[in-house]
N, CA, C and O of each residue as an XYZ file, in Angstrom:
568
protein
N      99.785    112.859     96.144
C      98.824    111.914     96.658
C      99.176    111.509     98.095
O      98.297    111.328     98.937
N     100.462    111.373     98.348
C     100.898    111.012     99.695
C     100.482    112.079    100.705
O     100.055    111.763    101.815
N     100.609    113.325    100.316
C     100.233    114.434    101.204
C      98.723    114.408    101.485
O      98.292    114.686    102.604
N      97.929    114.074    100.468
C      96.488    113.974    100.660
C      96.142    112.899    101.695
O      95.359    113.138    102.614
N      96.739    111.704    101.532
C      96.473    110.625    102.480
C      96.960    110.991    103.879
O      96.303    110.664    104.867
N      98.100    111.661    103.971
C      98.613    112.073    105.282
C      97.620    113.003    105.967
O      97.303    112.808    107.141
N      97.129    114.000    105.261
C      96.159    114.934    105.852
C      94.863    114.202    106.204
O      94.261    114.463    107.246
N      94.445    113.300    105.345
C      93.209    112.558    105.582
C      93.323    111.711    106.849
O      92.451    111.774    107.715
N      94.391    110.920    106.962
C      94.561    110.049    108.128
C      94.794    110.835    109.410
O      94.511    110.341    110.502
N      95.300    112.037    109.288
C      95.474    112.896    110.463
C      94.221    113.728    110.716
O      94.235    114.638    111.544
N      93.136    113.418    110.004
C      91.837    114.080    110.146
C      91.966    115.584    109.955
O      91.341    116.376    110.660
N      92.792    115.956    108.983
C      92.990    117.351    108.589
C      93.400    118.223    109.775
O      93.061    119.405    109.838
N      94.131    117.625    110.708
C      94.652    118.347    111.860
C      93.664    118.526    112.999
O      94.006    119.115    114.024
N      92.447    118.030    112.838
C      91.429    118.228    113.874
C      91.600    117.290    115.063
O      91.758    117.739    116.198
N      91.568    115.989    114.799
C      91.649    115.012    115.884
C      92.511    113.829    115.437
O      91.974    112.774    115.099
N      93.819    113.984    115.431
C      94.640    112.824    115.056
C      94.530    111.741    116.133
O      94.542    112.034    117.328
N      94.425    110.504    115.695
C      94.249    109.386    116.620
C      95.569    108.753    117.052
O      95.574    107.732    117.739
N      96.674    109.350    116.655
C      97.991    108.816    117.008
C      98.969    109.976    117.115
O      98.649    111.112    116.767
N     100.154    109.672    117.598
C     101.142    110.705    117.913
C     101.827    111.284    116.673
O     101.741    110.737    115.574
N     102.495    112.385    116.886
C     103.271    113.033    115.828
C     104.408    112.120    115.373
O     104.744    112.089    114.189
N     104.997    111.382    116.304
C     106.074    110.453    115.946
C     105.581    109.361    115.005
O     106.291    108.966    114.080
N     104.373    108.877    115.239
C     103.802    107.880    114.335
C     103.601    108.492    112.956
O     103.861    107.839    111.945
N     103.147    109.723    112.906
C     102.954    110.404    111.625
C     104.283    110.530    110.880
O     104.329    110.351    109.663
N     105.347    110.833    111.591
C     106.662    110.934    110.955
C     107.095    109.584    110.398
O     107.648    109.517    109.300
N     106.851    108.513    111.139
C     107.167    107.173    110.645
C     106.373    106.869    109.374
O     106.922    106.349    108.403
N     105.079    107.197    109.385
C     104.217    106.897    108.248
C     104.547    107.753    107.035
O     104.269    107.358    105.903
N     105.137    108.919    107.260
C     105.563    109.770    106.141
C     106.819    109.227    105.482
O     107.133    109.599    104.352
N     107.546    108.348    106.177
C     108.727    107.729    105.589
C     110.032    108.104    106.233
O     111.073    108.057    105.578
N     110.014    108.480    107.514
C     111.262    108.798    108.214
C     112.164    107.577    108.187
O     111.763    106.485    108.590
N     113.375    107.770    107.714
C     114.343    106.692    107.546
C     114.779    106.136    108.898
O     114.723    106.829    109.914
N     115.211    104.881    108.897
C     115.662    104.212    110.121
C     116.907    104.893    110.699
O     117.190    104.757    111.890
N     117.642    105.617    109.867
C     118.832    106.324    110.343
C     118.506    107.743    110.795
O     119.401    108.474    111.220
N     117.252    108.139    110.712
C     116.771    109.474    111.103
C     117.397    110.588    110.274
O     117.490    111.726    110.734
N     117.823    110.271    109.067
C     118.486    111.266    108.225
C     117.554    111.947    107.238
O     117.955    112.909    106.583
N     116.332    111.477    107.117
C     115.388    112.088    106.179
C     114.247    111.146    105.869
O     114.104    110.089    106.482
N     113.448    111.546    104.915
C     112.271    110.761    104.537
C     112.598    109.886    103.327
O     112.145    110.137    102.210
N     113.401    108.852    103.586
C     113.850    107.964    102.522
C     113.217    106.576    102.604
O     113.393    105.766    101.694
N     112.495    106.295    103.664
C     111.844    104.992    103.818
C     110.534    104.993    103.031
O     110.195    105.977    102.375
N     109.817    103.903    103.104
C     108.548    103.788    102.379
C     107.531    104.794    102.917
O     107.378    104.931    104.131
N     106.840    105.494    102.026
C     105.783    106.412    102.463
C     104.508    105.605    102.767
O     103.666    105.407    101.892
N     104.384    105.151    104.002
C     103.302    104.255    104.362
C     101.921    104.873    104.203
O     100.955    104.159    103.932
N     101.811    106.181    104.367
C     100.511    106.824    104.153
C      99.976    106.495    102.757
O      98.811    106.130    102.597
N     100.833    106.628    101.766
C     100.427    106.379    100.385
C     100.029    104.921    100.170
O      98.965    104.634     99.622
N     100.891    104.003    100.605
C     100.628    102.587    100.361
C      99.385    102.092    101.097
O      98.582    101.352    100.529
N      99.226    102.492    102.344
C      98.044    102.072    103.095
C      96.791    102.733    102.518
O      95.733    102.106    102.462
N      96.900    103.978    102.094
C      95.757    104.663    101.485
C      95.299    104.001    100.202
O      94.104    103.783    100.003
N      96.232    103.681     99.338
C      95.887    102.998     98.085
C      95.308    101.617     98.374
O      94.353    101.193     97.723
N      95.878    100.923     99.341
C      95.365     99.605     99.718
C      93.955     99.713    100.304
O      93.114     98.851    100.048
N      93.694    100.754    101.081
C      92.363    100.973    101.646
C      91.336    101.174    100.532
O      90.264    100.568    100.554
N      91.658    102.010     99.577
C      90.743    102.263     98.461
C      90.518    100.974     97.670
O      89.377    100.647     97.340
N      91.569    100.252     97.367
C      91.473     99.019     96.585
C      90.653     97.953     97.311
O      89.757     97.351     96.720
N      90.954     97.721     98.579
C      90.218     96.707     99.338
C      88.749     97.077     99.492
O      87.877     96.213     99.399
N      88.472     98.348     99.728
C      87.092     98.779     99.886
C      86.321     98.620     98.582
O      85.178     98.165     98.590
N      86.937     98.993     97.461
C      86.279     98.796     96.166
C      86.048     97.312     95.885
O      84.988     96.932     95.388
N      87.027     96.482     96.200
C      86.894     95.042     95.987
C      85.764     94.468     96.835
O      84.939     93.705     96.330
N      85.717     94.821     98.103
C      84.664     94.319     98.979
C      83.301     94.890     98.600
O      82.282     94.212     98.739
N      83.280     96.127     98.124
C      82.031     96.720     97.635
C      81.514     95.933     96.433
O      80.327     95.613     96.355
N      82.402     95.628     95.508
C      82.025     94.846     94.333
C      81.543     93.458     94.705
O      80.545     92.979     94.167
N      82.239     92.816     95.614
C      81.807     91.492     96.058
C      80.444     91.554     96.720
O      79.595     90.693     96.489
N      80.233     92.570     97.540
C      78.978     92.675     98.279
C      77.798     92.884     97.344
O      76.755     92.254     97.520
N      77.939     93.743     96.370
C      76.799     94.055     95.508
C      76.653     93.125     94.314
O      75.552     92.981     93.782
N      77.726     92.499     93.886
C      77.615     91.646     92.708
C      77.450     90.171     93.037
O      76.772     89.451     92.304
N      78.048     89.713     94.111
C      77.987     88.285     94.415
C      77.096     87.951     95.600
O      76.255     87.056     95.514
N      77.274     88.654     96.691
C      76.624     88.269     97.941
C      75.148     88.660     97.978
O      74.319     87.872     98.431
N      74.809     89.844     97.516
C      73.438     90.344     97.649
C      72.425     89.606     96.779
O      71.226     89.847     96.917
N      72.845     88.750     95.922
C      71.918     88.018     95.083
C      71.369     86.768     95.742
O      70.544     86.077     95.145
N      71.799     86.456     96.950
C      71.356     85.218     97.600
C      70.078     85.443     98.399
O      69.435     86.483     98.250
N      69.705     84.502     99.230
C      68.422     84.514     99.920
C      68.401     85.388    101.169
O      67.333     85.546    101.760
N      69.510     85.958    101.599
C      69.531     86.764    102.807
C      69.061     88.186    102.533
O      69.073     88.654    101.394
N      68.649     88.858    103.594
C      68.187     90.243    103.456
C      69.352     91.156    103.080
O      70.471     90.986    103.565
N      69.077     92.112    102.223
C      70.124     93.005    101.721
C      70.738     93.847    102.830
O      71.942     94.105    102.798
N      69.950     94.284    103.812
C      70.507     95.106    104.890
C      71.492     94.299    105.736
O      72.501     94.834    106.195
N      71.204     93.024    105.941
C      72.135     92.169    106.665
C      73.445     92.040    105.897
O      74.524     92.037    106.489
N      73.342     91.935    104.589
C      74.553     91.847    103.780
C      75.366     93.120    103.876
O      76.590     93.068    103.998
N      74.693     94.278    103.821
C      75.422     95.534    103.886
C      76.132     95.662    105.222
O      77.292     96.072    105.269
N      75.461     95.321    106.296
C      76.069     95.407    107.623
C      77.266     94.469    107.753
O      78.300     94.839    108.309
N      77.117     93.262    107.239
C      78.223     92.302    107.274
C      79.391     92.793    106.427
O      80.544     92.720    106.853
N      79.094     93.292    105.229
C      80.157     93.796    104.352
C      80.835     95.011    104.977
O      82.056     95.143    104.893
N      80.065     95.902    105.604
C      80.645     97.070    106.267
C      81.559     96.640    107.414
O      82.626     97.219    107.613
N      81.139     95.628    108.161
C      81.967     95.107    109.251
C      83.267     94.520    108.709
O      84.340     94.748    109.269
N      83.166     93.768    107.625
C      84.367     93.169    107.013
C      85.300     94.264    106.498
O      86.515     94.179    106.679
N      84.740     95.289    105.858
C      85.549     96.418    105.375
C      86.282     97.059    106.547
O      87.475     97.345    106.455
N      85.575     97.283    107.641
C      86.165     97.906    108.826
C      87.306     97.047    109.382
O      88.405     97.549    109.617
N      87.045     95.766    109.588
C      88.044     94.876    110.197
C      89.265     94.696    109.297
O      90.399     94.794    109.766
N      89.045     94.437    108.027
C      90.168     94.212    107.110
C      91.064     95.453    107.041
O      92.289     95.343    107.090
N      90.453     96.617    106.928
C      91.249     97.833    106.838
C      91.932     98.179    108.159
O      93.023     98.748    108.158
N      91.306     97.844    109.278
C      91.963     98.032    110.565
C      93.209     97.159    110.665
O      94.278     97.632    111.053
N      93.066     95.889    110.315
C      94.187     94.945    110.423
C      95.351     95.365    109.528
O      96.508     95.305    109.945
N      95.052     95.786    108.316
C      96.104     96.209    107.390
C      96.868     97.397    107.960
O      98.099     97.388    107.995
N      96.143     98.419    108.406
C      96.799     99.631    108.900
C      97.458     99.412    110.258
O      98.458    100.062    110.564
N      96.929     98.525    111.066
C      97.546     98.226    112.356
C      98.839     97.446    112.170
O      99.822     97.689    112.871
N      98.840     96.508    111.226
C      99.978     95.608    111.049
C     101.251     96.327    110.617
O     102.342     95.976    111.066
N     101.123     97.322    109.756
C     102.316     97.999    109.223
C     103.161     98.625    110.340
O     104.337     98.281    110.462
N     102.614     99.520    111.148
C     103.456    100.095    112.198
C     103.740     99.122    113.336
O     104.771     99.236    114.000
N     102.839     98.165    113.573
C     103.059     97.223    114.662
C     104.272     96.341    114.399
O     105.054     96.064    115.308
N     104.424     95.902    113.161
C     105.607     95.097    112.818
C     106.879     95.921    113.012
O     107.872     95.424    113.544
N     106.846     97.170    112.583
C     108.004     98.050    112.789
C     108.252     98.265    114.276
O     109.402     98.301    114.715
N     107.193     98.407    115.046
C     107.320     98.602    116.499
C     107.948     97.385    117.157
O     108.845     97.517    117.989
N     107.484     96.218    116.790
C     107.989     94.993    117.408
C     109.429     94.671    116.999
O     110.202     94.149    117.801
N     109.779     94.980    115.767
C     111.145     94.698    115.307
C     112.096     95.863    115.580
O     113.304     95.754    115.369
N     111.535     96.977    116.051
C     112.304     98.213    116.320
C     113.002     98.719    115.056
O     114.098     99.274    115.125
N     112.361     98.523    113.908
C     112.926     98.952    112.634
C     112.319    100.286    112.221
O     111.559    100.372    111.257
N     112.672    101.314    112.968
C     112.282    102.683    112.668
C     113.272    103.606    113.356
O     114.099    103.156    114.149
N     113.193    104.869    113.062
C     114.112    105.846    113.627
C     114.065    105.780    115.152
O     112.990    105.923    115.734
N     115.210    105.567    115.814
C     115.211    105.426    117.270
C     114.769    106.683    118.028
O     114.396    106.590    119.197
N     114.804    107.833    117.397
C     114.368    109.041    118.101
C     112.844    109.179    118.109
O     112.305    110.038    118.807
N     112.156    108.347    117.347
C     110.692    108.355    117.346
C     110.188    107.428    118.444
O     110.740    106.350    118.665
N     109.149    107.853    119.118
C     108.531    107.035    120.163
C     107.168    106.569    119.659
O     106.192    107.319    119.676
N     107.123    105.306    119.208
C     105.892    104.730    118.672
C     105.373    103.700    119.664
O     106.126    102.845    120.131
N     104.086    103.781    119.984
C     103.470    102.857    120.935
C     102.439    101.981    120.224
O     102.076    102.225    119.073
N     101.983    100.967    120.932
C     100.933    100.100    120.397
C      99.636    100.899    120.239
O      98.857    100.641    119.322
N      99.405    101.859    121.122
C      98.210    102.706    121.002
C      98.264    103.547    119.723
O      97.227    103.806    119.112
N      99.456    103.972    119.318
C      99.603    104.673    118.040
C      99.219    103.756    116.882
O      98.546    104.176    115.940
N      99.654    102.501    116.963
C      99.314    101.527    115.928
C      97.803    101.326    115.864
O      97.226    101.256    114.779
N      97.168    101.234    117.022
C      95.716    101.072    117.069
C      95.011    102.325    116.539
O      94.002    102.223    115.841
N      95.538    103.492    116.869
C      94.950    104.738    116.385
C      95.001    104.833    114.869
O      94.026    105.245    114.240
N      96.133    104.453    114.276
C      96.238    104.471    112.822
C      95.311    103.433    112.208
O      94.694    103.690    111.174
N      95.207    102.264    112.832
C      94.284    101.247    112.342
C      92.838    101.726    112.390
O      92.077    101.509    111.446
N      92.464    102.369    113.472
C      91.102    102.898    113.589
C      90.842    104.013    112.589
O      89.749    104.110    112.032
N      91.830    104.844    112.365
C      91.685    105.920    111.394
C      91.466    105.349    109.992
O      90.586    105.807    109.264
N      92.251    104.367    109.624
C      92.108    103.740    108.311
C      90.754    103.040    108.193
O      90.087    103.144    107.164
N      90.351    102.333    109.241
C      89.076    101.628    109.210
C      87.906    102.602    109.113
O      86.936    102.334    108.404
N      87.985    103.716    109.811
C      86.913    104.712    109.753
C      86.794    105.320    108.359
O      85.687    105.486    107.846
N      87.924    105.651    107.747
C      87.879    106.203    106.390
C      87.368    105.176    105.389
O      86.641    105.523    104.458
N      87.745    103.912    105.576
C      87.262    102.855    104.686
C      85.755    102.698    104.825
O      85.054    102.538    103.826
N      85.251    102.743    106.052
C      83.814    102.629    106.276
C      83.071    103.820    105.671
O      81.992    103.656    105.100
N      83.635    104.991    105.794
C      83.032    106.174    105.186
C      83.015    106.045    103.660
O      82.004    106.348    103.027
N      84.109    105.604    103.075
C      84.197    105.405    101.630
C      83.200    104.348    101.170
O      82.530    104.526    100.153
N      83.101    103.253    101.911
C      82.157    102.184    101.588
C      80.720    102.701    101.654
O      79.901    102.373    100.796
N      80.418    103.502    102.663
C      79.077    104.075    102.807
C      78.745    105.010    101.644
O      77.631    104.990    101.121
N      79.713    105.821    101.249
C      79.489    106.727    100.118
C      79.282    105.961     98.818
O      78.435    106.330     98.004
N      80.046    104.903     98.623
C      79.846    104.054     97.435
C      78.452    103.438     97.446
O      77.776    103.410     96.418
N      78.025    102.950     98.592
C      76.704    102.334     98.712
C      75.601    103.355     98.475
O      74.616    103.065     97.797
N      75.766    104.542     99.029
C      74.784    105.601     98.842
C      74.702    106.004     97.369
O      73.612    106.202     96.833
N      75.847    106.122     96.730
C      75.874    106.444     95.302
C      75.198    105.385     94.475
O      74.490    105.713     93.523
N      75.390    104.137     94.801
C      74.748    103.041     94.072
C      73.234    103.085     94.273
O      72.465    102.874     93.336
N      72.822    103.362     95.511
C      71.388    103.411     95.810
C      70.717    104.566     95.070
O      69.620    104.406     94.537
N      71.365    105.720     95.035
C      70.819    106.877     94.320
C      70.753    106.599     92.824
O      69.775    106.956     92.167
N      71.784    105.968     92.288
C      71.817    105.646     90.850
C      70.723    104.643     90.481
O      70.150    104.731     89.395
N      70.430    103.705     91.360
C      69.378    102.731     91.082
C      68.000    103.371     91.063
O      67.145    102.983     90.267
N      67.782    104.337     91.922
C      66.480    104.996     91.996
C      66.266    105.975     90.835
O      65.137    106.196     90.397
N      67.373    106.559     90.343
C      67.271    107.587     89.322
C      67.186    107.088     87.946
O      67.096    107.878     87.006
């Protein structure tokens, strides 16, 4: 599962939004640079992305959409919240490591790498949220 999330966040090798060093950190490169013994952040952030997106999807369709506002406005607001929440989660993990310098010293991680990983996570969350919404819409019509 970790390998799947790694390939997904690296956009299957097409257009990674962050450096190779950031990818090594997210795979779990140890602070001593001796191997992949640290937390596999790809896995944890990926599972958190799926969980948060499902939770926000459930909230949007079960609680929020029943009120007096237009449904399209709710979807746009929920999509924005999904994007922002998932960006913040994925940005925070490497940013804290960057600021505390708690990663392998031979890796060069920048704030732009942190932003790239955050954007990658947010984009995948938005895509997942859109697919869930599309599936719900198709199921309602059928």
